[in-house]
Steps between C-alpha positions, in 0.01 A plus 500: 500500500191300543366350817597151380863602458512650849348185656749275316791721609380490861464120483854463366635737768307312769639164386852643493476646852338178625788297356758725662329483840463121477868464408601720792290296745648175365855632538437619857344166597791308347756720675325452835481123454869484403600708803312265733647195323853637551427561870367143530810368327720690745314345796536152350870560441534617860361163618738315265790687662372403844497133401847528347632644827355213707772276635515153340833329559539123469879497533502563875387284790224526592367615165311830499185531290297818531381483140160346570157632406391536863766771546338705222128537579254677272530878512238767445675816384422839355667558166722807479397748235638839411147641478337631816130477559233250584595239239669266749564152363555207734657171400554151636845346478512120490827307528541140384821308566539151355783250467626448144772247572676345798837440332603776455252669737309761301175673588258698289372824646184649352352828616157620384381855560124508442322835471178638359476769235203737537319244713427281199807334351723270710864523395787276612868589478713185533875466551676163519857410576707199606732484793765262629634491859733771623428741215 
């Protein structure tokens, strides 16, 4: 073997190992981001369930309406992750409730869970649903 052959073989081996390491880092970053996104989705779904359990009944007198945005203020939460350590991710949960129609009475509920990935990228998980009285 000549010196040129050895250098070319080392370059090919170095590129191969570099590609494997880069692929591993990409997969770990994607898995971490997906885990945080699922935790954010769970928190948003938790707020949707809270709004669905709010009492809104127009068939009784006096009518009861607890499904208003002021009953669901912005929350600052820590996202649950299965990994322990110092990578704590906080999120803000915003709830928007708006009237879609008066006859029949239907409201749109939108919950946004906003969090930051690695201190650089802002990510928003959004869940929307519609609700009628006494549901």
